[in-house]
Each structure stands twice: as C-alpha cells, then as structure tokens.
DOBA-231732 format. One record per atom (N, C-alpha, C): residue number from 1; residue in one letter; atom name; x negated, y negated, z. Coordinates in steps of 0.1 Angstrom, whole numbers, padded with zeros to 4 digits. Layout:
R   resi   resn   name      xx      yy      zz
R    NUM      A     CA       X       Y       Z
...
***
This chain:
R   resi   resn   name      xx      yy      zz
R      1      M      N   -0034   -0155   -0199
R      1      M     CA   -0038   -0142   -0195
R      1      M      C   -0039   -0142   -0179
R      2      S      N   -0033   -0131   -0173
R      2      S     CA   -0033   -0131   -0158
R      2      S      C   -0047   -0127   -0153
R      3      K      N   -0050   -0131   -0141
R      3      K     CA   -0063   -0128   -0135
R      3      K      C   -0064   -0114   -0132
R      4      R      N   -0076   -0108   -0134
R      4      R     CA   -0078   -0094   -0131
R      4      R      C   -0088   -0094   -0119
R      5      L      N   -0085   -0086   -0109
R      5      L     CA   -0092   -0085   -0097
R      5      L      C   -0103   -0075   -0098
R      6      T      N   -0114   -0077   -0091
R      6      T     CA   -0125   -0068   -0091
R      6      T      C   -0123   -0058   -0079
R      7      I      N   -0131   -0048   -0078
R      7      I     CA   -0130   -0039   -0067
R      7      I      C   -0134   -0046   -0054
R      8      T      N   -0144   -0055   -0055
R      8      T     CA   -0148   -0063   -0043
R      8      T      C   -0137   -0072   -0038
R      9      E      N   -0130   -0078   -0047
R      9      E     CA   -0119   -0087   -0043
R      9      E      C   -0108   -0079   -0036
R     10      V      N   -0105   -0068   -0042
R     10      V     CA   -0094   -0059   -0035
R     10      V      C   -0099   -0054   -0022
R     11      S      N   -0111   -0050   -0021
R     11      S     CA   -0116   -0045   -0008
R     11      S      C   -0116   -0056    0003
R     12      E      N   -0119   -0068   -0001
R     12      E     CA   -0119   -0079    0008
R     12      E      C   -0105   -0082    0013
R     13      R      N   -0095   -0081    0004
R     13      R     CA   -0081   -0084    0007
R     13      R      C   -0076   -0075    0018
R     14      Y      N   -0080   -0062    0017
R     14      Y     CA   -0075   -0052    0026
R     14      Y      C   -0085   -0049    0037
R     15      G      N   -0097   -0055    0037
R     15      G     CA   -0106   -0052    0048
R     15      G      C   -0111   -0038    0048
R     16      V      N   -0113   -0032    0036
R     16      V     CA   -0119   -0019    0034
R     16      V      C   -0131   -0019    0026
R     17      G      N   -0138   -0008    0025
R     17      G     CA   -0150   -0008    0017
R     17      G      C   -0147   -0005    0002
R     18      R      N   -0156   -0007   -0006
R     18      R     CA   -0155   -0005   -0021
R     18      R      C   -0151    0009   -0024
R     19      R      N   -0157    0019   -0017
R     19      R     CA   -0154    0033   -0019
R     19      R      C   -0139    0036   -0017
R     20      V      N   -0133    0029   -0007
R     20      V     CA   -0119    0032   -0004
R     20      V      C   -0111    0027   -0016
R     21      V      N   -0114    0016   -0022
R     21      V     CA   -0107    0011   -0034
R     21      V      C   -0109    0020   -0045
R     22      E      N   -0121    0025   -0047
R     22      E     CA   -0124    0034   -0058
R     22      E      C   -0116    0047   -0056
R     23      S      N   -0115    0051   -0044
R     23      S     CA   -0107    0064   -0041
R     23      S      C   -0092    0061   -0045
R     24      W      N   -0087    0049   -0042
R     24      W     CA   -0073    0046   -0046
R     24      W      C   -0072    0047   -0061
R     25      I      N   -0082    0042   -0068
R     25      I     CA   -0082    0042   -0083
R     25      I      C   -0082    0057   -0088
R     26      E      N   -0092    0064   -0082
R     26      E     CA   -0093    0078   -0086
R     26      E      C   -0081    0087   -0084
R     27      S      N   -0074    0084   -0073
R     27      S     CA   -0061    0091   -0069
R     27      S      C   -0049    0086   -0077
R     28      R      N   -0051    0075   -0084
R     28      R     CA   -0041    0069   -0092
R     28      R      C   -0030    0061   -0084
R     29      A      N   -0034    0058   -0071
R     29      A     CA   -0025    0050   -0063
R     29      A      C   -0026    0036   -0067
R     30      L      N   -0037    0032   -0073
R     30      L     CA   -0040    0018   -0078
R     30      L      C   -0044    0019   -0092
R     31      D      N   -0036    0013   -0101
R     31      D     CA   -0040    0013   -0115
R     31      D      C   -0051    0003   -0118
R     32      A      N   -0060    0007   -0126
R     32      A     CA   -0072   -0001   -0129
R     32      A      C   -0077    0002   -0143
R     33      T      N   -0084   -0008   -0149
R     33      T     CA   -0089   -0006   -0163
R     33      T      C   -0104   -0007   -0162
R     34      N      N   -0111    0003   -0168
R     34      N     CA   -0125    0003   -0169
R     34      N      C   -0130   -0006   -0180
R     35      V      N   -0137   -0017   -0177
R     35      V     CA   -0141   -0027   -0187
R     35      V      C   -0156   -0026   -0190
R     36      S      N   -0162   -0015   -0186
R     36      S     CA   -0177   -0014   -0189
R     36      S      C   -0179   -0011   -0204
R     37      A      N   -0191   -0013   -0208
R     37      A     CA   -0194   -0010   -0222
R     37      A      C   -0192    0005   -0225
R     38      S      N   -0188    0008   -0237
R     38      S     CA   -0186    0022   -0241
R     38      S      C   -0199    0030   -0239
R     39      G      N   -0198    0041   -0233
R     39      G     CA   -0210    0050   -0231
R     39      G      C   -0218    0046   -0218
R     40      S      N   -0213    0036   -0211
R     40      S     CA   -0220    0031   -0199
R     40      S      C   -0220    0042   -0188
R     41      K      N   -0230    0043   -0181
R     41      K     CA   -0231    0052   -0170
R     41      K      C   -0222    0048   -0158
R     42      Y      N   -0221    0035   -0157
R     42      Y     CA   -0213    0029   -0145
R     42      Y      C   -0200    0024   -0150
R     43      K      N   -0190    0025   -0141
R     43      K     CA   -0176    0020   -0144
R     43      K      C   -0175    0006   -0137
R     44      R      N   -0169   -0003   -0145
R     44      R     CA   -0165   -0016   -0139
R     44      R      C   -0150   -0017   -0140
R     45      W      N   -0144   -0016   -0128
R     45      W     CA   -0129   -0016   -0128
R     45      W      C   -0124   -0030   -0126
R     46      R      N   -0112   -0033   -0133
R     46      R     CA   -0105   -0045   -0131
R     46      R      C   -0090   -0041   -0128
R     47      I      N   -0084   -0048   -0119
R     47      I     CA   -0070   -0045   -0115
R     47      I      C   -0062   -0057   -0118
R     48      S      N   -0051   -0055   -0126
R     48      S     CA   -0043   -0066   -0130
R     48      S      C   -0034   -0070   -0118
R     49      E      N   -0029   -0082   -0119
R     49      E     CA   -0020   -0087   -0109
R     49      E      C   -0008   -0078   -0107
R     50      R      N   -0002   -0074   -0119
R     50      R     CA    0009   -0065   -0119
R     50      R      C    0006   -0052   -0112
R     51      A      N   -0005   -0046   -0115
R     51      A     CA   -0009   -0033   -0108
R     51      A      C   -0011   -0035   -0093
R     52      H      N   -0017   -0047   -0090
R     52      H     CA   -0019   -0050   -0075
R     52      H      C   -0005   -0051   -0068
R     53      Q      N    0004   -0058   -0075
R     53      Q     CA    0018   -0060   -0069
R     53      Q      C    0025   -0046   -0067
R     54      R      N    0023   -0037   -0077
R     54      R     CA    0029   -0024   -0076
R     54      R      C    0023   -0016   -0064
R     55      F      N    0010   -0017   -0063
R     55      F     CA    0003   -0011   -0052
R     55      F      C    0007   -0016   -0039
R     56      E      N    0008   -0029   -0038
R     56      E     CA    0012   -0036   -0025
R     56      E      C    0026   -0031   -0021
R     57      A      N    0035   -0030   -0031
R     57      A     CA    0049   -0026   -0028
R     57      A      C    0049   -0012   -0024
R     58      S      N    0041   -0003   -0029
R     58      S     CA    0041    0011   -0025
R     58      S      C    0035    0013   -0011
R     59      R      N    0027    0003   -0007
R     59      R     CA    0021    0004    0007
R     59      R      C    0030   -0002    0017
R     60      S      N    0039   -0010    0014
R     60      S     CA    0048   -0017    0023
R     60      S      C    0057   -0007    0030
R     61      P      N    0057   -0007    0043
R     61      P     CA    0066    0002    0050
R     61      P      C    0081   -0001    0047
R     62      A      N    0089    0009    0046
R     62      A     CA    0103    0006    0045
R     62      A      C    0108   -0001    0057
R     63      K      N    0118   -0010    0054
R     63      K     CA    0124   -0018    0065
R     63      K      C    0130   -0008    0076
R     64      K      N    0126   -0010    0088
R     64      K     CA    0131   -0002    0099
R     64      K      C    0144   -0008    0104
R     65      T      N    0153    0001    0105
R     65      T     CA    0166   -0004    0111
R     65      T      C    0166   -0001    0126
R     66      R      N    0173   -0009    0133
R     66      R     CA    0174   -0007    0148
R     66      R      C    0183    0005    0150
R     67      P      N    0179    0014    0159
R     67      P     CA    0188    0026    0161
R     67      P      C    0201    0021    0167
R     68      Q      N    0212    0028    0163
R     68      Q     CA    0225    0025    0168
R     68      Q      C    0227    0031    0182
R     69      P      N    0234    0024    0191
R     69      P     CA    0236    0030    0204
R     69      P      C    0244    0043    0203
R     70      M      N    0241    0052    0211
R     70      M     CA    0248    0065    0212
R     70      M      C    0256    0066    0225
R     71      P      N    0269    0068    0224
R     71      P     CA    0277    0069    0236
R     71      P      C    0273    0081    0244
R     72      T      N    0272    0080    0257
R     72      T     CA    0268    0091    0266
R     72      T      C    0277    0090    0279
R     73      M      N    0278    0101    0286
R     73      M     CA    0286    0101    0298
R     73      M      C    0276    0101    0310
R     74      C      N    0277    0091    0319
R     74      C     CA    0269    0090    0330
R     74      C      C    0277    0089    0343
R     75      D      N    0277    0099    0351
R     75      D     CA    0286    0099    0363
R     75      D      C    0300    0095    0360
R     76      G      N    0305    0101    0349
R     76      G     CA    0319    0099    0346
R     76      G      C    0322    0085    0339
R     77      L      N    0312    0077    0338
R     77      L     CA    0315    0064    0331
R     77      L      C    0309    0065    0317
R     78      L      N    0316    0059    0307
R     78      L     CA    0311    0059    0294
R     78      L      C    0301    0047    0292
R     79      T      N    0289    0050    0289
R     79      T     CA    0279    0040    0287
R     79      T      C    0273    0042    0273
R     80      T      N    0264    0032    0269
R     80      T     CA    0257    0034    0257
R     80      T      C    0242    0033    0260
R     81      E      N    0234    0040    0253
R     81      E     CA    0220    0040    0254
R     81      E      C    0214    0042    0240
R     82      F      N    0202    0037    0238
R     82      F     CA    0196    0038    0225
R     82      F      C    0189    0051    0224
R     83      G      N    0192    0059    0213
R     83      G     CA    0185    0071    0211
R     83      G      C    0171    0069    0205
R     84      G      N    0162    0078    0206
R     84      G     CA    0149    0075    0201
R     84      G      C    0140    0085    0203
***
C-alpha cells in the first residue's frame, strides 16, 4: 500500500499553511480522501502519492522556449533581435 500524506506533510512540502492545502482540496485541485470516522464533526484528509503527483504535475510551469530571433532592418542592415 502506498503512503498517504497528511495535510501537515503537504503544507510543509510547499511551505504553506494547512488552510491553503485545505483550500486546494475544497477546490478539487488536490484529490484527498476523508478518513475520519463516519459522522465525525472534523475531517481528516489523506492524500495518496498518485494524487500528489498529479497535483505536482498540474502546478509545474510549462517548459518555456527561448524566443526566436526576429529579423529587423536597422540603418539599412539586416540584423536580428529577440522579440519579447
């Protein structure tokens, strides 16, 4: 069985508070399972390794590509400069 992370463990990994992790769960950005007893007033969330990996992948910025040089005319000479 794979390890399940607690809200505290996830919050420590990202350097954020527990409420931030709870908001990720509430917004469904991070999948979690409530493992508290049935009818319990409080929720005890656990995050599977797989759910954590999906969350991590969704937060990773897309690879940035270097802008291609754009040809321009400068004093009659063809030069290249980076657009941006």
